[in-house]
FIVEXMI-122607 format. One record per residue (C-alpha): residue number from 1; y, x, z. Coordinates in Angstrom, 1 decimal, padded with zeros to 4 digits. Last residue first. Layout:
BEGIN
ATOM resi     yy     xx     zz
ATOM  NUM      Y      X      Z
...
! end
This chain:
BEGIN
ATOM resi     yy     xx     zz
ATOM  241  024.7  007.9  010.2
ATOM  240  021.0  008.1  009.4
ATOM  239  020.1  011.0  007.2
ATOM  238  018.7  010.5  003.7
ATOM  237  016.5  013.1  002.0
ATOM  236  014.4  013.5  005.1
ATOM  235  011.9  016.5  004.8
ATOM  234  008.3  016.1  003.9
ATOM  233  006.8  019.5  004.7
ATOM  232  004.6  018.3  007.6
ATOM  231  003.0  015.7  005.4
ATOM  230  002.2  018.1  002.5
ATOM  229 -001.1  019.4  003.6
ATOM  228 -002.2  016.1  005.1
ATOM  227 -001.8  014.3  001.8
ATOM  226 -004.0  017.0  000.1
ATOM  225 -006.8  016.0  002.5
ATOM  224 -007.1  012.7  000.7
ATOM  223 -008.1  014.3 -002.6
ATOM  222 -006.5  014.9 -006.0
ATOM  221 -003.0  014.0 -004.8
ATOM  220 -000.1  013.8 -007.3
ATOM  219  003.3  014.6 -005.7
ATOM  218  006.9  013.5 -005.9
ATOM  217  006.0  011.0 -008.6
ATOM  216  007.4  011.2 -012.1
ATOM  215  006.5  007.6 -013.2
ATOM  214  004.8  008.8 -016.4
ATOM  213  002.7  011.1 -014.3
ATOM  212  001.0  008.1 -012.7
ATOM  211 -000.1  006.4 -015.9
ATOM  210 -001.1  009.8 -017.5
ATOM  209 -003.2  010.7 -014.4
ATOM  208 -005.0  007.4 -014.8
ATOM  207 -004.7  004.5 -012.3
ATOM  206 -007.8  003.1 -010.6
ATOM  205 -008.2  005.3 -007.5
ATOM  204 -009.2  008.9 -006.9
ATOM  203 -006.0  010.4 -008.5
ATOM  202 -003.5  009.5 -005.9
ATOM  201  000.2  009.1 -006.7
ATOM  200  003.3  009.9 -004.6
ATOM  199  006.6  008.1 -004.4
ATOM  198  010.1  008.6 -003.1
ATOM  197  012.5  005.8 -002.2
ATOM  196  015.4  004.4 -004.2
ATOM  195  014.2  000.8 -004.1
ATOM  194  013.4  000.5 -007.8
ATOM  193  011.7  003.9 -007.5
ATOM  192  009.3  002.7 -004.8
ATOM  191  008.2 -000.3 -006.8
ATOM  190  007.8  001.9 -009.9
ATOM  189  005.4  004.1 -007.9
ATOM  188  003.2  001.3 -006.6
ATOM  187  003.2 -000.5 -010.0
ATOM  186  002.1  002.7 -011.7
ATOM  185 -001.2  002.6 -009.9
ATOM  184 -003.0  004.7 -007.3
ATOM  183 -000.6  004.6 -004.4
ATOM  182  001.6  006.4 -001.9
ATOM  181  005.1  005.2 -001.2
ATOM  180  007.2  007.8  000.6
ATOM  179  009.8  006.5  003.2
ATOM  178  013.1  008.4  003.6
ATOM  177  015.1  005.3  002.7
ATOM  176  014.2  003.8  006.0
ATOM  175  011.3  001.5  006.9
ATOM  174  011.0 -001.7  009.0
ATOM  173  014.8 -001.7  008.8
ATOM  172  014.6 -005.4  007.9
ATOM  171  016.4 -004.8  004.6
ATOM  170  014.2 -001.8  003.9
ATOM  169  011.0 -003.8  004.5
ATOM  168  012.4 -006.6  002.2
ATOM  167  013.1 -004.2 -000.6
ATOM  166  009.6 -002.7 -000.2
ATOM  165  008.0 -006.2 -000.5
ATOM  164  010.3 -007.0 -003.5
ATOM  163  009.1 -003.8 -005.2
ATOM  162  005.5 -005.1 -004.6
ATOM  161  006.1 -008.3 -006.5
ATOM  160  005.5 -011.6 -004.8
ATOM  159  004.3 -014.4 -007.1
ATOM  158  001.0 -014.9 -005.3
ATOM  157  000.9 -013.1 -002.1
ATOM  156  001.8 -009.7 -000.6
ATOM  155  000.9 -007.9  002.6
ATOM  154  002.9 -005.5  004.7
ATOM  153  000.8 -004.0  007.5
ATOM  152  002.5 -002.3  010.4
ATOM  151  002.6  000.9  012.4
ATOM  150 -000.7  002.1  010.9
ATOM  149 -003.3  004.4  012.4
ATOM  148 -004.5  001.7  014.7
ATOM  147 -005.9 -000.4  011.8
ATOM  146 -008.5  002.3  011.0
ATOM  145 -011.7  000.6  012.4
ATOM  144 -013.3  000.2  008.9
ATOM  143 -013.6 -003.6  009.3
ATOM  142 -010.3 -003.8  011.1
ATOM  141 -008.5 -002.3  008.1
ATOM  140 -010.3 -004.7  005.9
ATOM  139 -009.5 -007.7  008.1
ATOM  138 -005.8 -006.5  008.2
ATOM  137 -005.6 -006.5  004.4
ATOM  136 -007.2 -010.0  004.3
ATOM  135 -004.6 -011.4  006.7
ATOM  134 -001.8 -009.7  004.8
ATOM  133 -002.6 -011.1  001.3
ATOM  132 -003.3 -008.2 -001.1
ATOM  131 -000.3 -006.8 -002.9
ATOM  130 -000.3 -003.9 -000.4
ATOM  129  002.1 -002.0  001.7
ATOM  128  000.4 -000.3  004.6
ATOM  127  002.1  001.9  007.3
ATOM  126  002.2  005.5  008.5
ATOM  125  004.3  007.6  010.8
ATOM  124  003.0  011.2  011.1
ATOM  123  002.4  012.1  014.7
ATOM  122  000.4  015.2  013.9
ATOM  121 -002.8  013.6  015.4
ATOM  120 -002.1  010.5  013.3
ATOM  119 -002.1  012.6  010.1
ATOM  118 -005.4  014.3  011.2
ATOM  117 -007.1  011.0  011.9
ATOM  116 -005.8  009.5  008.6
ATOM  115 -007.2  012.5  006.8
ATOM  114 -010.6  012.3  008.4
ATOM  113 -010.9  008.6  007.7
ATOM  112 -009.8  009.0  004.1
ATOM  111 -012.1  011.9  003.3
ATOM  110 -014.5  010.0  001.0
ATOM  109 -012.9  006.7 -000.1
ATOM  108 -013.4  003.8  002.2
ATOM  107 -015.8  001.2  001.1
ATOM  106 -015.7 -002.5  000.0
ATOM  105 -018.0 -005.4 -000.3
ATOM  104 -016.6 -006.5  003.1
ATOM  103 -013.6 -008.3  001.6
ATOM  102 -015.9 -010.1 -000.9
ATOM  101 -018.0 -011.9  001.7
ATOM  100 -016.4 -015.1  003.1
ATOM   99 -012.7 -014.4  002.4
ATOM   98 -013.5 -013.1 -001.1
ATOM   97 -015.8 -016.1 -001.9
ATOM   96 -013.2 -018.9 -001.3
ATOM   95 -010.5 -016.5 -002.2
ATOM   94 -011.6 -016.3 -005.8
ATOM   93 -012.1 -020.1 -006.0
ATOM   92 -008.5 -020.7 -004.7
ATOM   91 -007.2 -018.1 -007.1
ATOM   90 -008.9 -019.7 -010.1
ATOM   89 -007.4 -023.1 -009.2
ATOM   88 -004.0 -021.4 -008.8
ATOM   87 -004.2 -020.2 -012.4
ATOM   86 -004.4 -023.9 -013.5
ATOM   85 -001.3 -024.8 -011.5
ATOM   84  000.6 -021.7 -012.7
ATOM   83  000.0 -022.4 -016.4
ATOM   82 -000.1 -019.2 -018.4
ATOM   81 -003.8 -019.1 -019.3
ATOM   80 -005.1 -016.2 -021.3
ATOM   79 -008.1 -016.1 -019.0
ATOM   78 -008.3 -012.5 -017.9
ATOM   77 -004.5 -011.7 -018.3
ATOM   76 -003.5 -014.8 -016.4
ATOM   75 -006.1 -014.1 -013.8
ATOM   74 -004.7 -010.6 -013.2
ATOM   73 -001.1 -011.8 -013.0
ATOM   72 -002.1 -014.4 -010.4
ATOM   71 -004.0 -011.8 -008.3
ATOM   70 -001.1 -009.3 -008.1
ATOM   69 -001.8 -005.9 -009.7
ATOM   68 -003.7 -003.2 -007.9
ATOM   67 -007.3 -003.4 -008.9
ATOM   66 -007.3 -005.7 -012.0
ATOM   65 -008.1 -003.0 -014.5
ATOM   64 -011.3 -002.3 -012.6
ATOM   63 -012.6 -005.8 -013.5
ATOM   62 -014.6 -004.6 -016.5
ATOM   61 -016.7 -002.4 -014.3
ATOM   60 -018.3 -005.4 -012.6
ATOM   59 -019.9 -006.7 -015.8
ATOM   58 -018.5 -010.2 -016.9
ATOM   57 -019.2 -013.8 -015.9
ATOM   56 -018.6 -016.5 -018.5
ATOM   55 -016.0 -019.2 -017.9
ATOM   54 -016.6 -022.7 -016.8
ATOM   53 -014.4 -023.1 -013.7
ATOM   52 -017.0 -022.0 -011.1
ATOM   51 -018.2 -019.2 -013.4
ATOM   50 -014.7 -017.7 -013.5
ATOM   49 -014.1 -018.0 -009.8
ATOM   48 -017.4 -016.5 -008.9
ATOM   47 -016.9 -013.8 -011.4
ATOM   46 -013.6 -012.8 -009.9
ATOM   45 -015.2 -012.8 -006.4
ATOM   44 -017.9 -010.5 -007.6
ATOM   43 -015.4 -008.2 -009.3
ATOM   42 -013.1 -008.1 -006.2
ATOM   41 -016.0 -007.4 -003.8
ATOM   40 -017.5 -004.7 -006.0
ATOM   39 -014.2 -003.1 -006.9
ATOM   38 -012.7 -002.7 -003.4
ATOM   37 -012.5  001.1 -003.1
ATOM   36 -010.6  001.9  000.0
ATOM   35 -007.4  003.8  001.1
ATOM   34 -005.8  004.3 -002.3
ATOM   33 -007.6  002.0 -004.8
ATOM   32 -006.9 -001.1 -002.8
ATOM   31 -004.6 -000.3  000.2
ATOM   30 -001.2  001.1 -000.9
ATOM   29  000.1  003.5  001.7
ATOM   28  003.7  003.8  003.0
ATOM   27  004.1  007.3  004.6
ATOM   26  007.1  007.3  006.9
ATOM   25  009.8  010.0  006.7
ATOM   24  011.7  010.7  009.9
ATOM   23  015.3  009.5  009.6
ATOM   22  015.0  007.1  012.5
ATOM   21  013.4  009.6  014.8
ATOM   20  015.9  012.3  013.9
ATOM   19  018.8  010.0  014.4
ATOM   18  017.4  008.8  017.8
ATOM   17  017.3  012.4  018.9
ATOM   16  020.9  013.0  017.8
ATOM   15  022.0  009.8  019.5
ATOM   14  020.4  010.8  022.8
ATOM   13  022.1  014.2  022.6
ATOM   12  025.5  012.6  021.9
ATOM   11  025.0  010.2  024.8
ATOM   10  024.0  013.1  027.1
ATOM    9  027.1  015.0  026.1
ATOM    8  029.3  012.0  026.7
ATOM    7  027.7  011.3  030.1
ATOM    6  028.0  015.0  031.1
ATOM    5  031.6  015.0  030.1
ATOM    4  032.3  011.9  032.2
ATOM    3  030.5  013.5  035.1
ATOM    2  032.7  016.5  034.8
ATOM    1  035.8  014.2  035.0
! end
């Protein structure tokens, strides 16, 4: 009988440890405008697509509004075209250049590398959730040698909304409801809220303070090191049963 009690106690202990692990908050990072600044590569690839299909090129700064939203939505806004087949022609041309050169016309924001290193040293769980196609997101992470910090990369594609990505991650138990979505645009924060998870905004990307504050995020970060300061204080809001 004592051995039976020991077995039961060990089982309870194991379940309690597993419960803590499973309920541990994971930081779910956006990529563009949060981890790295992709403006040059995206703008040049946009201009390549536009000029290839008879449209005038524009100054790089004018493409900042398209950092974050899905590519098809951005081309619809830019061209005024609402035909999916025609928009796909622009996307094909965009990717033709982006895959070749645009992805590398990119730079990490100051302090990102150090903050990711510190978060990893504290055993903070992290992952990427981006509207960018997964293979391109992974190429960028590999380019900057930061892929190892993230448990997984969730990439999007044409027609896939970010809130649907998070919904899928929850359904597959890739993340739990204690996750925190961190991004620079309102679409990152609304995607989190639609799925009942917390959000945090970053002020070094392409969304304004007003845009982010309107979504009532858990935190607004002014610099990457601010994420490190709060990571240890993130308590689970949902416990695993």
